[in-house]
Every structure is written in structure tokens, then in C-alpha cells.
GUVO-834341 format. One record per residue (C-alpha): residue in three letters; x, y, z; residue number from 1. Coordinates in pm, 1 decimal. Example, Ala and Ser with C-alpha at 12.3 -4.5 7.8 and 13.67 -1.06 7.14 Angstrom:
(r "ALA", (1230.0, -450.0, 780.0), 1) (r "SER", (1367.0, -106.0, 714.0), 2) 
//
This chain:
(r "UNK", (50.0, 33.1, 3.8), 1) (r "UNK", (149.4, 347.1, -126.2), 2) (r "UNK", (162.5, 650.5, 158.7), 3) (r "UNK", (-134.0, 785.8, 8.5), 4) (r "UNK", (-364.1, 516.9, -2.5), 5) (r "UNK", (-284.6, 450.2, 347.4), 6) (r "UNK", (-468.5, 798.3, 484.5), 7) (r "UNK", (-702.2, 735.4, 213.5), 8) (r "UNK", (-790.4, 403.6, 390.9), 9) (r "UNK", (-754.0, 546.0, 714.0), 10) (r "UNK", (-973.6, 855.6, 665.7), 11) (r "UNK", (-1240.6, 623.2, 529.0), 12) (r "UNK", (-1160.4, 355.0, 847.2), 13) (r "UNK", (-1222.5, 628.7, 1077.0), 14) (r "UNK", (-1540.6, 831.2, 928.3), 15) (r "UNK", (-1682.5, 442.1, 918.6), 16) (r "UNK", (-1683.7, 401.1, 1232.3), 17) (r "UNK", (-1755.0, 771.2, 1355.3), 18) (r "UNK", (-2129.8, 713.2, 1206.8), 19) (r "UNK", (-2382.6, 583.9, 1512.4), 20) (r "UNK", (-2464.6, 196.9, 1491.4), 21) (r "UNK", (-2249.1, 133.0, 1185.3), 22) (r "UNK", (-2223.3, -186.8, 1055.0), 23) (r "UNK", (-2045.8, -154.0, 751.2), 24) (r "UNK", (-2018.6, -477.6, 542.3), 25) (r "UNK", (-1728.6, -496.3, 243.9), 26) (r "UNK", (-1678.9, -798.3, 56.6), 27) (r "UNK", (-1881.4, -1083.2, 306.7), 28) (r "UNK", (-1798.1, -980.8, 622.9), 29) (r "UNK", (-1911.6, -700.4, 886.3), 30) (r "UNK", (-1781.1, -444.9, 1131.1), 31) (r "UNK", (-1817.6, -684.1, 1411.3), 32) (r "UNK", (-1457.5, -892.3, 1516.7), 33) (r "UNK", (-1517.8, -1257.7, 1368.4), 34) (r "UNK", (-1328.2, -1543.6, 1514.7), 35) (r "UNK", (-1307.5, -1924.4, 1412.0), 36) (r "UNK", (-1001.6, -2196.9, 1468.7), 37) (r "UNK", (-922.9, -2508.9, 1427.7), 38) (r "UNK", (-733.5, -2788.7, 1572.1), 39) (r "UNK", (-459.8, -2891.2, 1407.8), 40) (r "UNK", (-198.8, -3164.2, 1440.3), 41) (r "UNK", (173.7, -3080.1, 1399.9), 42) (r "UNK", (410.6, -3397.3, 1265.2), 43) (r "UNK", (720.8, -3365.5, 1364.7), 44) (r "UNK", (999.4, -3484.7, 1111.6), 45) (r "UNK", (1182.8, -3657.2, 1417.2), 46) (r "UNK", (1096.7, -3780.1, 1789.1), 47) (r "UNK", (1157.2, -3480.7, 1979.5), 48) (r "UNK", (1372.6, -3576.1, 2320.6), 49) (r "UNK", (1431.9, -3359.3, 2612.4), 50) (r "UNK", (1550.3, -3405.9, 2975.3), 51) (r "UNK", (1189.8, -3409.1, 3101.8), 52) (r "UNK", (987.3, -3637.3, 2786.5), 53) (r "UNK", (962.6, -3738.3, 2451.9), 54) (r "UNK", (683.1, -3679.5, 2173.0), 55) (r "UNK", (679.1, -3729.6, 1797.0), 56) (r "UNK", (418.6, -3458.4, 1728.5), 57) (r "UNK", (203.8, -3170.7, 1917.0), 58) (r "UNK", (-143.9, -3016.9, 1921.1), 59) (r "UNK", (-207.5, -2725.5, 1792.8), 60) (r "UNK", (-505.5, -2453.5, 1728.3), 61) (r "UNK", (-513.7, -2238.5, 1434.5), 62) (r "UNK", (-705.3, -1927.8, 1452.5), 63) (r "UNK", (-843.6, -1668.9, 1215.8), 64) (r "UNK", (-992.3, -1322.8, 1276.6), 65) (r "UNK", (-1196.2, -1116.1, 1060.3), 66) (r "UNK", (-1282.1, -817.4, 1045.5), 67) (r "UNK", (-1452.7, -658.4, 739.2), 68) (r "UNK", (-1213.7, -764.8, 445.1), 69) (r "UNK", (-944.5, -789.1, 628.5), 70) (r "UNK", (-794.6, -1149.0, 767.0), 71) (r "UNK", (-585.8, -1226.2, 1010.9), 72) (r "UNK", (-416.9, -1560.1, 1143.3), 73) (r "UNK", (-276.1, -1666.9, 1468.4), 74) (r "UNK", (-223.9, -2001.5, 1639.9), 75) (r "UNK", (-171.1, -2167.4, 1936.0), 76) (r "UNK", (120.8, -2445.7, 2046.2), 77) (r "UNK", (82.8, -2679.3, 2297.3), 78) (r "UNK", (339.7, -2858.3, 2449.5), 79) (r "UNK", (252.0, -3038.7, 2722.9), 80) (r "UNK", (466.7, -2843.1, 2997.4), 81) (r "UNK", (223.7, -2558.6, 2916.5), 82) (r "UNK", (-101.1, -2751.2, 3051.1), 83) (r "UNK", (-279.1, -2615.8, 2767.1), 84) (r "UNK", (-509.4, -2856.9, 2566.2), 85) (r "UNK", (-688.5, -2851.6, 2255.3), 86) (r "UNK", (-988.4, -2856.5, 2448.3), 87) (r "UNK", (-888.2, -2599.8, 2683.3), 88) (r "UNK", (-811.2, -2338.7, 2400.5), 89) (r "UNK", (-1104.6, -2404.8, 2228.5), 90) (r "UNK", (-1286.8, -2337.9, 2556.1), 91) (r "UNK", (-1084.2, -2056.8, 2534.6), 92) (r "UNK", (-1161.2, -1912.8, 2248.0), 93) (r "UNK", (-1522.8, -1970.5, 2245.9), 94) (r "UNK", (-1541.1, -1728.0, 2529.6), 95) (r "UNK", (-1287.3, -1478.2, 2343.4), 96) (r "UNK", (-1565.9, -1495.7, 2100.8), 97) (r "UNK", (-1895.9, -1472.7, 2311.0), 98) (r "UNK", (-1735.1, -1236.4, 2621.1), 99) (r "UNK", (-1457.5, -985.3, 2453.1), 100) (r "UNK", (-1522.8, -953.8, 2091.8), 101) (r "UNK", (-1900.4, -825.1, 2081.4), 102) (r "UNK", (-1787.5, -534.2, 2277.6), 103) (r "UNK", (-1481.1, -370.5, 1969.1), 104) (r "UNK", (-1575.5, -300.4, 1664.0), 105) (r "UNK", (-1236.1, -100.3, 1615.7), 106) (r "UNK", (-928.9, -400.3, 1596.1), 107) (r "UNK", (-704.5, -91.7, 1664.0), 108) (r "UNK", (-818.3, -81.4, 2059.4), 109) (r "UNK", (-536.5, -315.1, 2050.0), 110) (r "UNK", (-495.1, -266.7, 2461.3), 111) (r "UNK", (-831.1, -256.9, 2557.8), 112) (r "UNK", (-865.7, -585.3, 2371.4), 113) (r "UNK", (-594.8, -774.8, 2462.4), 114) (r "UNK", (-617.4, -651.5, 2830.9), 115) (r "UNK", (-958.2, -839.6, 2856.9), 116) (r "UNK", (-898.5, -1126.3, 2686.7), 117) (r "UNK", (-562.9, -1183.2, 2924.6), 118) (r "UNK", (-812.6, -1092.1, 3224.6), 119) (r "UNK", (-1033.5, -1399.1, 3147.6), 120) (r "UNK", (-820.1, -1653.8, 3300.1), 121) (r "UNK", (-463.1, -1670.0, 3499.4), 122) (r "UNK", (-322.1, -1908.0, 3258.5), 123) (r "UNK", (-412.4, -2032.1, 2885.1), 124) (r "UNK", (-80.4, -1845.1, 2756.8), 125) (r "UNK", (-87.5, -2029.9, 2451.5), 126) (r "UNK", (-464.1, -1953.5, 2388.0), 127) (r "UNK", (-431.5, -1546.2, 2437.4), 128) (r "UNK", (-77.8, -1606.5, 2233.8), 129) (r "UNK", (-346.6, -1696.4, 1936.1), 130) (r "UNK", (-554.4, -1409.1, 1974.7), 131) (r "UNK", (-270.8, -1170.7, 2015.9), 132) (r "UNK", (-86.1, -1270.3, 1737.1), 133) (r "UNK", (-445.5, -1270.0, 1459.1), 134) (r "UNK", (-502.1, -928.7, 1582.2), 135) (r "UNK", (-151.7, -811.4, 1502.7), 136) (r "UNK", (-196.3, -943.4, 1172.2), 137) (r "UNK", (-527.4, -792.9, 1148.5), 138) (r "UNK", (-448.4, -480.9, 1227.4), 139) (r "UNK", (-89.2, -478.0, 1011.4), 140) (r "UNK", (-291.9, -567.7, 721.3), 141) (r "UNK", (-513.9, -291.7, 772.3), 142) (r "UNK", (-247.4, -50.6, 803.2), 143) (r "UNK", (-53.2, -233.3, 486.8), 144) (r "UNK", (252.2, -264.5, 670.6), 145) (r "UNK", (462.4, -532.6, 873.4), 146) (r "UNK", (509.3, -481.6, 1257.1), 147) (r "UNK", (878.3, -493.1, 1264.2), 148) (r "UNK", (830.9, -172.2, 1029.1), 149) (r "UNK", (576.7, -39.1, 1233.5), 150) (r "UNK", (781.6, -70.0, 1519.1), 151) (r "UNK", (1051.0, 104.2, 1344.7), 152) (r "UNK", (1327.3, -138.0, 1321.1), 153) (r "UNK", (1573.5, -269.4, 1088.1), 154) (r "UNK", (1589.9, -574.5, 918.9), 155) (r "UNK", (1916.0, -605.3, 829.3), 156) (r "UNK", (1990.0, -665.2, 1243.3), 157) (r "UNK", (1801.8, -961.8, 1232.0), 158) (r "UNK", (2008.3, -1265.3, 1385.2), 159) (r "UNK", (2027.5, -1629.5, 1265.2), 160) (r "UNK", (1821.4, -1886.9, 1382.0), 161) (r "UNK", (1953.2, -2156.0, 1509.7), 162) (r "UNK", (1831.5, -2564.9, 1398.8), 163) (r "UNK", (1729.3, -2762.0, 1711.9), 164) (r "UNK", (1913.5, -3156.1, 1772.0), 165) (r "UNK", (1695.4, -3298.8, 1994.1), 166) (r "UNK", (1849.4, -3631.2, 2198.2), 167) (r "UNK", (1830.8, -3984.2, 2082.4), 168) (r "UNK", (2005.4, -4260.3, 2236.9), 169) (r "UNK", (2070.8, -4409.2, 1889.6), 170) (r "UNK", (2395.8, -4254.2, 1697.8), 171) (r "UNK", (2268.6, -4302.0, 1382.3), 172) (r "UNK", (1961.5, -4102.7, 1449.1), 173) (r "UNK", (2159.8, -3811.2, 1569.2), 174) (r "UNK", (2412.5, -3862.2, 1294.1), 175) (r "UNK", (2096.7, -3832.1, 1013.4), 176) (r "UNK", (1993.0, -3507.3, 1231.1), 177) (r "UNK", (2337.0, -3357.7, 1227.2), 178) (r "UNK", (2349.3, -3393.1, 820.1), 179) (r "UNK", (2009.2, -3204.5, 820.0), 180) (r "UNK", (2138.0, -2948.4, 997.2), 181) (r "UNK", (2423.4, -2874.7, 755.1), 182) (r "UNK", (2278.5, -2604.0, 640.8), 183) (r "UNK", (2228.7, -2409.5, 947.0), 184) (r "UNK", (2529.8, -2152.6, 1096.4), 185) (r "UNK", (2410.7, -2228.4, 1429.7), 186) (r "UNK", (2277.2, -2533.0, 1632.2), 187) (r "UNK", (2089.2, -2590.3, 1906.1), 188) (r "UNK", (2113.3, -2894.2, 2090.8), 189) (r "UNK", (1911.3, -3068.6, 2367.0), 190) (r "UNK", (2093.9, -3154.9, 2713.3), 191) (r "UNK", (2062.9, -3267.8, 3072.6), 192) (r "UNK", (2042.9, -3611.2, 3017.1), 193) (r "UNK", (2356.4, -3660.2, 3267.2), 194) (r "UNK", (2688.3, -3604.6, 3194.8), 195) (r "UNK", (2819.9, -3902.7, 2993.8), 196) (r "UNK", (2508.7, -3865.4, 2717.2), 197) (r "UNK", (2572.1, -3487.8, 2714.3), 198) (r "UNK", (2948.5, -3487.0, 2600.5), 199) (r "UNK", (2802.8, -3792.9, 2362.9), 200) (r "UNK", (2563.6, -3540.6, 2178.8), 201) (r "UNK", (2825.2, -3266.7, 2141.0), 202) (r "UNK", (3110.2, -3497.0, 2032.8), 203) (r "UNK", (2915.4, -3643.2, 1761.9), 204) (r "UNK", (2831.5, -3297.2, 1666.7), 205) (r "UNK", (3120.2, -3175.3, 1677.4), 206) (r "UNK", (3240.8, -3505.0, 1478.8), 207) (r "UNK", (3110.5, -3355.0, 1159.4), 208) (r "UNK", (2967.6, -3019.2, 1186.1), 209) (r "UNK", (3190.5, -2690.8, 1320.2), 210) (r "UNK", (2872.0, -2469.2, 1338.6), 211) (r "UNK", (2848.2, -2234.1, 1649.0), 212) (r "UNK", (2630.0, -2434.4, 1931.5), 213) (r "UNK", (2371.8, -2297.3, 2161.8), 214) (r "UNK", (2299.4, -2547.6, 2477.9), 215) (r "UNK", (1952.5, -2593.5, 2623.6), 216) (r "UNK", (2005.4, -2773.0, 2966.5), 217) (r "UNK", (1614.2, -2809.0, 3000.9), 218) (r "UNK", (1654.7, -2768.4, 3383.5), 219) (r "UNK", (1833.6, -3090.0, 3358.0), 220) (r "UNK", (2153.6, -3052.7, 3561.9), 221) (r "UNK", (2144.2, -3101.5, 3902.9), 222) (r "UNK", (2449.4, -2962.6, 4083.9), 223) (r "UNK", (2549.5, -2607.4, 4025.5), 224) (r "UNK", (2911.1, -2751.8, 4056.6), 225) (r "UNK", (2834.7, -2992.4, 3769.5), 226) (r "UNK", (2703.0, -2761.5, 3591.2), 227) (r "UNK", (2989.2, -2536.9, 3605.9), 228) (r "UNK", (3229.0, -2821.0, 3496.3), 229) (r "UNK", (2996.3, -2824.9, 3215.8), 230) (r "UNK", (2970.9, -2470.4, 3100.0), 231) (r "UNK", (3371.6, -2530.1, 3091.0), 232) (r "UNK", (3399.6, -2809.6, 2870.0), 233) (r "UNK", (3093.3, -2666.9, 2669.3), 234) (r "UNK", (3332.0, -2350.1, 2592.1), 235) (r "UNK", (3640.2, -2522.0, 2504.0), 236) (r "UNK", (3387.0, -2651.9, 2200.7), 237) (r "UNK", (3237.5, -2355.5, 2012.1), 238) (r "UNK", (2929.1, -2347.5, 2242.4), 239) (r "UNK", (2795.9, -1980.5, 2238.2), 240) (r "UNK", (2554.5, -1946.4, 2538.9), 241) (r "UNK", (2395.1, -2193.7, 2789.6), 242) (r "UNK", (1969.7, -2195.6, 2822.3), 243) (r "UNK", (1810.1, -2280.3, 3165.9), 244) (r "UNK", (2081.5, -2527.8, 3307.3), 245) (r "UNK", (1943.9, -2595.1, 3650.3), 246) (r "UNK", (1608.0, -2589.3, 3826.6), 247) (r "UNK", (1373.7, -2273.3, 3740.0), 248) (r "UNK", (1314.2, -2218.1, 4098.0), 249) (r "UNK", (1632.9, -2207.6, 4213.4), 250) (r "UNK", (1731.0, -1886.8, 4156.1), 251) (r "UNK", (2043.5, -1870.1, 4393.0), 252) (r "UNK", (2258.3, -2170.6, 4142.7), 253) (r "UNK", (2130.2, -1947.2, 3869.8), 254) (r "UNK", (2280.0, -1673.0, 3988.6), 255) (r "UNK", (2561.2, -1888.7, 4121.1), 256) (r "UNK", (2689.2, -1969.6, 3783.2), 257) (r "UNK", (2642.3, -1649.9, 3621.9), 258) (r "UNK", (2874.1, -1510.7, 3834.7), 259) (r "UNK", (3137.0, -1783.1, 3714.4), 260) (r "UNK", (2998.5, -1877.1, 3383.4), 261) (r "UNK", (3239.4, -1792.7, 3072.1), 262) (r "UNK", (2970.0, -1848.9, 2874.1), 263) (r "UNK", (2610.5, -1659.5, 2845.3), 264) (r "UNK", (2310.7, -1805.7, 3110.2), 265) (r "UNK", (1960.3, -1747.5, 2938.7), 266) (r "UNK", (1679.7, -1797.1, 3114.7), 267) (r "UNK", (1421.7, -2030.2, 2941.2), 268) (r "UNK", (1185.3, -2187.3, 3184.5), 269) (r "UNK", (1249.3, -1949.7, 3475.9), 270) (r "UNK", (1116.4, -1667.1, 3209.2), 271) (r "UNK", (728.3, -1681.5, 3116.4), 272) (r "UNK", (626.0, -1320.0, 3156.5), 273) (r "UNK", (682.0, -944.3, 3192.0), 274) (r "UNK", (648.2, -972.4, 3531.6), 275) (r "UNK", (930.3, -1208.8, 3543.0), 276) (r "UNK", (1195.1, -1014.0, 3445.9), 277) (r "UNK", (1331.1, -765.9, 3726.9), 278) (r "UNK", (1381.4, -1118.9, 3941.0), 279) (r "UNK", (1563.9, -1229.2, 3725.9), 280) (r "UNK", (1815.9, -928.6, 3658.8), 281) (r "UNK", (2148.1, -1063.5, 3814.1), 282) (r "UNK", (2088.0, -1430.1, 3827.1), 283) (r "UNK", (2096.2, -1442.4, 3426.7), 284) (r "UNK", (2252.3, -1274.6, 3164.6), 285) (r "UNK", (1975.1, -1230.5, 2943.8), 286) (r "UNK", (1631.5, -1453.0, 2882.3), 287) (r "UNK", (1438.6, -1691.6, 2635.9), 288) (r "UNK", (1120.6, -1489.9, 2482.8), 289) (r "UNK", (848.5, -1721.2, 2335.2), 290) (r "UNK", (493.0, -1584.6, 2228.0), 291) (r "UNK", (324.6, -1881.3, 2355.4), 292) (r "UNK", (470.7, -1836.4, 2679.8), 293) (r "UNK", (417.1, -1436.4, 2732.1), 294) (r "UNK", (51.9, -1431.8, 2547.9), 295) (r "UNK", (187.2, -1319.7, 2220.2), 296) (r "UNK", (359.7, -1010.0, 2040.1), 297) (r "UNK", (236.1, -732.6, 2259.9), 298) (r "UNK", (390.9, -888.2, 2588.7), 299) (r "UNK", (708.0, -1006.5, 2384.0), 300) (r "UNK", (784.9, -618.9, 2278.4), 301) (r "UNK", (787.1, -550.7, 2643.4), 302) (r "UNK", (980.0, -797.2, 2763.3), 303) (r "UNK", (1234.1, -726.2, 2512.6), 304) (r "UNK", (1227.2, -340.5, 2568.3), 305) (r "UNK", (1228.9, -408.2, 2980.7), 306) (r "UNK", (1542.9, -659.3, 2944.6), 307) (r "UNK", (1759.9, -460.6, 2721.3), 308) (r "UNK", (1699.9, -167.9, 2999.6), 309) (r "UNK", (1807.8, -396.2, 3258.9), 310) (r "UNK", (2123.9, -483.4, 3046.4), 311) (r "UNK", (2020.9, -800.2, 2958.3), 312) (r "UNK", (2020.6, -1012.0, 2626.5), 313) (r "UNK", (1756.4, -1089.0, 2470.6), 314) (r "UNK", (1658.0, -1468.5, 2266.9), 315) (r "UNK", (1381.5, -1551.9, 2107.9), 316) (r "UNK", (1252.7, -1901.7, 2080.8), 317) (r "UNK", (940.0, -2126.9, 1991.9), 318) (r "UNK", (774.7, -2418.0, 2040.3), 319) (r "UNK", (705.3, -2685.9, 1781.1), 320) (r "UNK", (471.2, -2389.0, 1532.8), 321) (r "UNK", (354.2, -2352.0, 1225.5), 322) (r "UNK", (509.2, -2039.5, 1003.8), 323) (r "UNK", (210.1, -1824.1, 1190.2), 324) (r "UNK", (365.1, -1809.3, 1526.1), 325) (r "UNK", (736.0, -1824.3, 1376.6), 326) (r "UNK", (661.9, -1537.7, 1161.0), 327) (r "UNK", (481.7, -1318.5, 1408.9), 328) (r "UNK", (808.2, -1413.9, 1644.3), 329) (r "UNK", (1033.5, -1302.3, 1357.5), 330) (r "UNK", (868.0, -955.2, 1383.5), 331) (r "UNK", (1067.6, -904.4, 1698.7), 332) (r "UNK", (1372.9, -1111.0, 1614.7), 333) (r "UNK", (1573.6, -698.4, 1501.6), 334) (r "UNK", (1652.7, -675.1, 1892.4), 335) (r "UNK", (1714.1, -992.0, 1980.1), 336) (r "UNK", (2147.5, -1098.4, 1999.9), 337) (r "UNK", (1979.2, -1520.3, 1955.8), 338) (r "UNK", (1684.0, -1642.8, 1759.4), 339) (r "UNK", (1596.2, -2015.2, 1817.9), 340) (r "UNK", (1264.4, -1980.4, 1551.8), 341) (r "UNK", (1268.9, -2341.7, 1340.2), 342) (r "UNK", (973.3, -2465.6, 1490.5), 343) (r "UNK", (776.6, -2466.1, 1172.6), 344) (r "UNK", (1124.8, -2656.0, 994.9), 345) (r "UNK", (1132.3, -2916.4, 1236.7), 346) (r "UNK", (738.9, -2990.6, 1146.5), 347) (r "UNK", (666.4, -3230.3, 838.9), 348) (r "UNK", (300.6, -3052.0, 761.1), 349) (r "UNK", (357.8, -2672.4, 787.2), 350) (r "UNK", (8.1, -2522.5, 626.3), 351) (r "UNK", (127.4, -2192.6, 598.9), 352) (r "UNK", (394.0, -1944.7, 403.5), 353) (r "UNK", (566.8, -1701.6, 606.2), 354) (r "UNK", (902.6, -1596.5, 733.4), 355) (r "UNK", (1193.4, -1709.9, 537.1), 356) (r "UNK", (1586.7, -1807.3, 585.1), 357) (r "UNK", (1889.8, -1669.8, 382.5), 358) (r "UNK", (2175.6, -1894.7, 413.7), 359) (r "UNK", (2042.6, -1931.4, 783.4), 360) (r "UNK", (1956.2, -1549.7, 870.7), 361) (r "UNK", (1612.4, -1502.2, 925.3), 362) (r "UNK", (1490.4, -1236.5, 640.8), 363) (r "UNK", (1187.6, -983.2, 702.7), 364) (r "UNK", (944.8, -900.2, 388.2), 365) (r "UNK", (732.3, -630.5, 344.0), 366) (r "UNK", (434.5, -816.4, 345.3), 367) (r "UNK", (170.4, -720.5, 616.9), 368) (r "UNK", (125.2, -804.9, 939.2), 369) (r "UNK", (265.7, -1117.6, 1015.0), 370) (r "UNK", (331.2, -1189.7, 672.1), 371) (r "UNK", (182.1, -1542.2, 618.1), 372) (r "UNK", (-74.6, -1676.6, 363.5), 373) (r "UNK", (-186.0, -2026.6, 457.4), 374) (r "UNK", (-154.5, -2323.3, 158.9), 375) (r "UNK", (-474.8, -2384.7, 148.7), 376) (r "UNK", (-820.0, -2211.1, 217.6), 377) (r "UNK", (-843.2, -2229.9, 623.4), 378) (r "UNK", (-1150.4, -2422.2, 583.1), 379) (r "UNK", (-978.1, -2744.0, 443.3), 380) (r "UNK", (-683.8, -2705.9, 714.9), 381) 
//
């Protein structure tokens, strides 16, 4: 959309909104904010194993938000540790559709809408993220701009994403995963299985790749002394950071490690939402922001701003997600030092097109909103 057309469209929207009782219908849609959703199963290319469980698929709920002839897409991804399910997400979305959206005719009242959504229940963060992402996609499309531009950031500042290699006891499977990761400049490896198995995974990777490695221990290391020994060992093998080395509740051990670690120590499970950040400053070098944990793009933006103000590094992470949630998170990537936005690549059945990689680097487009399109009609997903 050209600048002149953007202002013409904005003026028309403002004029129609100012008419008492106005319910303009265009393209078959009304002035009502209309929400619908479809359950979807994300199928992983490989069994995904971390320190606490394994899985071969992830339940997802894809969301569509319509207003006039604009459509925004969102997504909830539900790994088991979040405590959400398809049933809980769809029940929450039904409440949003019945109790929140009918109160609003203007999608740009985002602060009020998302505050109302957040207040419906204490948790349900993935369900909230689905609505948040869809609303950002919708309003970005109305403005004709992607959110990285609306926020005023430089797309040249995006990092490379890491590509995750999950733990496997079979060397042949690990080597197959390593071969598939040969394109990336940063590999992320899941550890926390015990010192012997953790070193085995790193040695298998190092036998084939000299790529930079990010390590995620997923709270798997039980002793701060053992964790520090491992970090020193990893630092000698071109590892660039350590995520959540110990239990999220053990802030004292995190602070002890951070003070002594030669590598950045990043809070993942310990950092869920904005309110967590002040107590983590000093205990960790940085935080991993995930849309499914923090309720979406609005809060993720605030978290990145606060963390940087406190001198903390920012990492962007993801669950197993389609290109919808990955592309939404990518809008924040210009202010992140590290990114782990590979959830769509790990799927064998991604059903949207969106954010692209260029030699592993996140490449943002000028496509409005979050820059996604379904690969077939939404009703057929």
C-alpha cells in the first residue's frame, strides 16, 4: 500500500467508525470482529526428546480473525509442559468470541482488547497468544505494513536462527539429524540427560560440524558444580550460550553460575512473562522470550524492551509451531541477539508460508501484518 492510499484507507475507516450504529459490510464481512479456529496436529520429522519427555507431534489450534474484508491469522501451540490442550484452548477461544470481541468494533483498540483477553483466565497463555497474533496480523494488514516496520526496526539487524537437534540414544539417528542441520550456521542441542550422554551428543556434532552451538539443558543439571564444569567443557567446543541449566526455581544456583560462567546463561522456563524479568536481572545474563509463554507479540515487545533496559540479552525462542507463530516472533528478531525460530522447519506438515531464511539468517519481508498466507483455504486445514 502506497502512503497516499494508506491515509485514504485510514480516513475511510475512521469516518465509518464515527457513524452511530454503523455496521458496514464489505466482501461478505461485517464490522464485527469474528473469530474462528481449527484444531491441527503438528507432525515432527523426528522424535523430539528433552530432559523430561519425548514426543512425535504437537497439538495446535489455528485461529482466524476477520474484520470487514481483512483477515488475520494466529496460532496456539501446546507442548505438554504448558498445561494446555486442544480442549482448553478452544474453550478459551469460545469465551473470547462470546465475551470479549462483541464489545469492540475497532480492532485498533488493541490494548483494551488484549487486556480483556488476558483477564479472562490466569493462564491459558498459548490461547491468548493465538488471539494476540491474529489481532496483530489483522491490524498490520489494515495499515499495510509488517510489524517490524511499525515498531521502527531495521530488518538488517536480524540474527541467524539456530536449528535444534534433540537428544537420541541412537548414534545413527543423531548423525542423520546432524546431516539435516548442515545448512545452518547455529545448531541448538538439547542436553540435560546426564554428563556422559550430554558429552556424547556434543562430540557427535563436533565430529561432523564446526558450527556454533547453543545448548539447552532444560533444567536437567542437578548440581551447580557439575553445571559449571560442563559449561567450561562446552566453552572449549565453540558453544555460545547455555539455556536454563538448572531448575527454574533455583535462582540462587542460577546467580552462582552466572557469576562464574564463561558463557551467557539464559533463562527459559524461569522466564514466562513480563513480571518475571526484574527478579531475574543479575541471576541470568539474558532471557528467552516465547510467544506461547508470554501471551503473544504485545507482551513479547514489552519484555524485550524491559530486558534491554536492565542490561540483559534477548533471545527469541519457539515451541513446535507452524509458520504463523514463527513469523509473528520473527517480527521481533531485529532486537534479539539470538534466535531459535525453527519450529516450522521441524514440522513435516507446515500449512502456512511465512518467514524465510537466507543461509540461516532470518529474512523479513514487506508483507503486511506478520507476513503469512495459508497454503490452502483455512476451512480445509
